[in-house]
C-alpha positions as CSV (number, residue, x, y, z in Angstrom):
1,M,-8.7,8.6,-11.0
2,L,-7.2,11.3,-8.8
3,K,-5.6,13.8,-11.3
4,N,-2.6,15.8,-10.4
5,K,-2.2,14.0,-7.0
6,T,0.8,12.0,-5.8
7,L,-0.3,8.7,-4.2
8,G,1.0,6.4,-1.5
9,L,-0.2,2.8,-1.0
10,A,-0.3,1.1,2.4
11,L,-0.5,-2.6,1.9
12,S,-1.7,-4.7,4.8
13,G,-0.5,-8.2,5.9
14,G,-2.7,-11.2,5.5
15,G,-0.9,-14.2,4.1
16,V,-2.1,-15.6,0.8
17,R,-4.9,-12.9,0.8
18,G,-2.1,-10.5,-0.2
19,A,-2.7,-11.6,-3.8
20,L,-5.5,-9.1,-3.6
21,H,-2.8,-6.4,-3.5
22,I,-1.5,-7.6,-6.8
23,G,-5.0,-7.3,-8.4
24,V,-5.3,-3.7,-7.1
25,L,-1.8,-2.8,-8.4
26,E,-2.7,-4.2,-11.9
27,A,-5.8,-2.0,-12.0
28,L,-3.7,1.0,-11.0
29,E,-1.0,0.3,-13.7
30,P,-2.1,3.1,-16.1
31,H,-1.6,5.5,-13.2
32,N,1.6,4.1,-11.7
33,D,3.5,7.3,-12.4
34,Q,1.3,8.9,-9.6
35,I,2.5,6.3,-7.0
36,K,5.4,7.9,-5.2
37,A,5.6,5.9,-2.0
38,L,4.7,2.5,-0.6
39,S,4.5,0.9,2.8
40,G,3.7,-2.7,3.8
41,T,3.6,-5.3,6.4
42,S,4.2,-9.0,6.0
43,I,2.9,-10.1,2.6
44,G,2.2,-6.4,2.0
45,A,5.9,-5.8,2.4
46,V,6.7,-8.6,-0.1
47,I,4.3,-7.3,-2.7
48,G,5.5,-3.7,-2.0
49,A,9.1,-4.7,-2.6
50,F,8.2,-6.5,-5.9
51,Y,6.3,-3.5,-7.1
52,A,8.9,-0.9,-6.0
53,A,11.5,-3.0,-7.9
54,G,9.5,-2.9,-11.1
55,V,8.1,-6.4,-11.2
56,P,4.9,-6.4,-13.2
57,P,1.7,-7.5,-11.3
58,R,1.1,-10.5,-13.6
59,K,4.6,-11.7,-12.9
60,M,4.0,-11.2,-9.1
61,L,0.9,-13.4,-9.4
62,E,2.9,-16.1,-11.1
63,I,5.5,-16.0,-8.4
64,I,3.2,-16.0,-5.4
65,S,0.9,-18.7,-7.0
66,S,3.9,-21.0,-7.2
67,Q,4.8,-20.6,-3.6
68,S,3.6,-21.9,-0.3
69,L,4.4,-21.2,3.3
70,F,6.7,-24.1,3.5
71,S,8.5,-23.4,0.2
72,M,9.2,-19.9,1.5
73,A,10.6,-21.4,4.7
74,R,13.4,-23.9,4.9
75,L,12.1,-27.4,5.1
76,G,13.3,-28.1,8.6
77,F,13.9,-26.4,11.9
78,N,16.8,-24.7,13.6
79,R,18.1,-25.6,17.0
80,K,15.3,-23.7,18.7
81,G,12.6,-25.5,16.8
82,L,11.8,-22.6,14.5
83,M,11.5,-22.6,10.7
84,E,13.8,-20.2,8.8
85,M,12.9,-18.1,5.7
86,T,15.6,-19.4,3.4
87,G,13.1,-19.8,0.6
88,L,11.9,-16.2,0.8
89,Y,15.4,-14.9,0.9
90,K,16.1,-16.8,-2.4
91,L,12.9,-15.4,-3.9
92,L,13.9,-11.9,-3.0
93,E,17.4,-12.3,-4.3
94,K,16.0,-13.3,-7.7
95,Y,13.6,-10.5,-8.2
96,V,14.4,-7.6,-5.8
97,P,17.5,-5.4,-5.2
98,K,19.5,-5.9,-2.1
99,T,18.9,-2.5,-0.6
100,F,16.0,0.0,-0.3
101,E,18.1,2.6,-2.0
102,E,18.0,0.7,-5.3
103,L,14.2,0.6,-5.6
104,N,12.3,2.6,-8.1
105,I,9.7,3.8,-5.5
106,P,10.5,4.6,-1.9
107,L,9.2,1.7,0.4
108,T,8.8,1.4,4.1
109,V,8.7,-2.1,5.6
110,V,7.2,-2.6,9.1
111,T,8.5,-5.1,11.6
112,T,7.9,-5.7,15.3
113,D,10.9,-5.1,17.6
114,L,10.6,-7.7,20.4
115,G,13.0,-5.9,22.6
116,S,11.2,-2.6,22.8
117,D,7.6,-3.9,22.3
118,D,7.2,-1.3,19.5
119,Y,6.8,-1.6,15.8
120,L,9.9,-0.8,13.8
121,P,9.6,0.9,10.4
122,I,12.6,0.3,8.0
123,S,13.2,2.3,4.8
124,S,16.9,2.0,4.3
125,G,19.7,-0.6,4.2
126,D,19.1,-4.3,3.7
127,L,15.8,-4.8,2.0
128,H,15.8,-8.6,2.0
129,Q,16.4,-8.8,5.7
130,A,13.6,-6.3,6.5
131,V,11.0,-8.1,4.3
132,V,11.9,-11.5,5.8
133,A,11.6,-10.0,9.3
134,S,8.2,-8.5,8.5
135,C,6.9,-12.0,7.4
136,S,8.3,-13.9,10.4
137,I,5.3,-15.0,12.5
138,P,6.4,-15.5,16.1
139,V,6.5,-19.1,17.4
140,F,6.7,-20.5,13.8
141,F,9.6,-18.5,12.4
142,K,13.0,-17.4,13.7
143,A,13.3,-13.7,14.6
144,T,15.6,-11.7,12.3
145,E,18.3,-9.6,13.9
146,I,18.5,-6.1,12.5
147,D,21.0,-3.6,14.0
148,G,21.0,-5.6,17.2
149,K,17.2,-5.8,17.4
150,Q,15.2,-9.0,17.3
151,C,12.5,-8.4,14.7
152,V,9.4,-10.4,13.8
153,D,6.1,-9.9,11.9
154,G,5.0,-6.2,11.8
155,G,1.4,-7.2,11.8
156,L,1.4,-7.7,15.5
157,L,1.6,-3.9,16.1
158,N,0.9,-2.2,12.8
159,N,-0.6,-4.3,10.1
160,L,-1.5,-1.3,7.9
161,P,1.4,1.3,8.1
162,A,-0.4,4.2,6.4
163,N,1.1,6.5,9.0
164,E,4.5,6.0,7.4
165,L,3.2,7.7,4.2
166,V,2.2,11.0,5.9
167,E,3.9,14.1,4.4
168,K,5.3,11.9,1.6
169,V,2.3,12.1,-0.8
170,D,-0.9,14.0,-1.4
171,K,-3.3,11.1,-0.8
172,I,-2.9,7.8,1.0
173,I,-4.7,4.7,-0.2
174,G,-5.1,1.8,2.3
175,V,-5.6,-1.7,1.0
176,H,-6.8,-4.1,3.7
177,V,-7.0,-7.8,2.9
178,N,-8.6,-9.2,6.1
179,N,-12.3,-8.4,5.6
180,Y,-13.9,-11.7,6.3
181,A,-15.9,-13.4,9.0
182,I,-13.8,-15.0,11.8
183,P,-15.1,-18.5,12.6
184,E,-16.5,-18.8,16.1
185,K,-14.9,-22.2,16.7
186,A,-11.3,-23.1,16.1
187,E,-11.4,-26.8,15.1
188,S,-7.7,-27.2,14.3
189,L,-4.4,-25.7,15.2
190,K,-4.3,-23.9,11.8
191,T,-7.7,-22.4,12.4
192,L,-6.8,-21.4,15.9
193,A,-3.6,-19.6,14.7
194,D,-5.6,-17.9,12.0
195,K,-8.2,-16.7,14.4
196,V,-5.8,-15.4,17.0
197,F,-3.7,-13.5,14.5
198,S,-6.8,-12.1,12.8
199,L,-8.1,-10.7,16.1
200,V,-4.8,-9.1,16.9
201,I,-4.5,-7.5,13.4
202,R,-8.0,-6.1,13.4
203,Q,-7.4,-4.1,16.6
204,N,-4.3,-2.3,15.4
205,V,-5.7,-1.7,11.9
206,K,-8.6,0.4,13.4
207,R,-6.1,3.0,14.5
208,Y,-3.9,3.2,11.4
209,K,-6.9,3.2,9.0
210,M,-7.5,6.8,10.1
211,Y,-4.4,8.0,8.3
212,C,-5.9,6.9,4.9
213,D,-7.7,9.2,2.5
214,Y,-9.1,6.2,0.5
215,W,-9.9,2.7,1.8
216,L,-10.1,-0.5,-0.2
217,E,-11.4,-3.5,1.8
218,P,-13.5,-5.8,-0.4
219,E,-15.4,-8.6,1.3
220,L,-13.5,-11.9,1.1
221,P,-14.5,-15.6,1.5
222,H,-13.0,-17.1,4.6
223,G,-9.9,-19.1,4.0
224,S,-6.6,-19.8,5.7
225,V,-3.8,-17.2,5.4
226,L,-1.7,-20.2,4.5
227,D,-3.7,-21.7,1.6
228,F,-1.8,-20.6,-1.5
229,S,-4.2,-22.4,-3.8
230,S,-6.6,-19.4,-3.5
231,T,-4.3,-16.8,-4.9
232,G,-6.1,-16.5,-8.2
233,E,-9.5,-15.9,-6.5
234,Y,-8.0,-13.1,-4.2
235,Y,-6.2,-11.6,-7.2
236,E,-9.5,-11.2,-9.1
237,I,-11.3,-9.7,-6.1
238,G,-8.5,-7.1,-5.8
239,R,-8.5,-6.4,-9.5
240,K,-12.2,-5.7,-9.5
241,A,-11.9,-3.4,-6.4
242,G,-9.0,-1.6,-8.1
243,Y,-10.9,-0.9,-11.3
244,E,-13.9,0.3,-9.3
245,F,-11.6,2.7,-7.4
246,V,-10.1,4.0,-10.6
247,A,-13.6,4.6,-12.0
248,H,-15.2,6.0,-8.9
249,P,-12.6,7.1,-6.3
250,K,-15.1,9.2,-4.3
251,Q,-16.9,6.0,-3.3
252,F,-13.8,4.8,-1.5
253,R,-13.0,8.1,0.3
254,L,-12.9,7.8,4.1
255,K,-15.3,10.1,5.7
256,K,-13.6,11.8,8.6
257,H,-14.3,15.0,10.6
258,F,-11.7,17.7,10.0
259,L,-10.5,17.5,13.5
260,E,-10.0,13.7,13.2
261,R,-8.0,14.2,10.0
262,F,-5.9,16.9,11.7
263,F,-5.2,14.8,14.8
264,F,-4.1,11.7,12.9
265,R,-2.2,13.5,10.2
266,Y,-0.3,15.9,12.3
267,I,-0.6,15.5,16.1
268,D,-0.7,11.7,16.4
269,H,1.9,11.2,13.7
270,K,4.5,13.6,15.1
271,Y,4.0,13.4,18.9
272,M,2.4,10.1,19.9
273,P,4.4,6.9,20.5
274,Y,4.0,3.9,18.2
């Protein structure tokens, strides 16, 4: 493992595939005292909140495995025809503190601000509200109002918020859970939604990947982001990748030219717009 280094984990969104994050975190458990900061989008924000609150990975797997998209949402629709994340709120209330300030590890949750067309990183205040907003897929779920801003799924603009860890830790580890072949044909509404969202996500991940020092992106079988029956399989894939990283971290190091590293770490982070 990386001795005498503080670590930051950037956890991507990806629906049920986020169970992979849990497997990685379990493999890193013997070194959790080195993890000093977390960032996450969508399911990455959920897992990040659990971990930062001290919920053990095995307990996280139990929680996520027992859920589904529709149990996290309210069974029904509001006046605008959108589902509400009442179920996720209850889940967070049970296992996670109300505010960011009460967490054991600093966490940044990423949402998308519909008013400014920018992504919005949140690291203080109402944690439950921020996580719910980060998971709220537009069209399906109601936007969450945060400080007067209408916020939805952060994956639209920054699905891997590694840039939010710059200057907070010595080394940044990116965990991406969307490495699978996108089907050429969308034969159902669910497949179409999955394909469109995957294409959007892959484009913005290319940029934010460059902030990482280490990159975990194991190959995955294709499956819907909404199929919670596959959590165990994704967890095992993540656990295997995590143990391989602990044993051979150099194999996961991102190879970047010095100028690339300088630009993304210092110039892009400080002066470029989101």
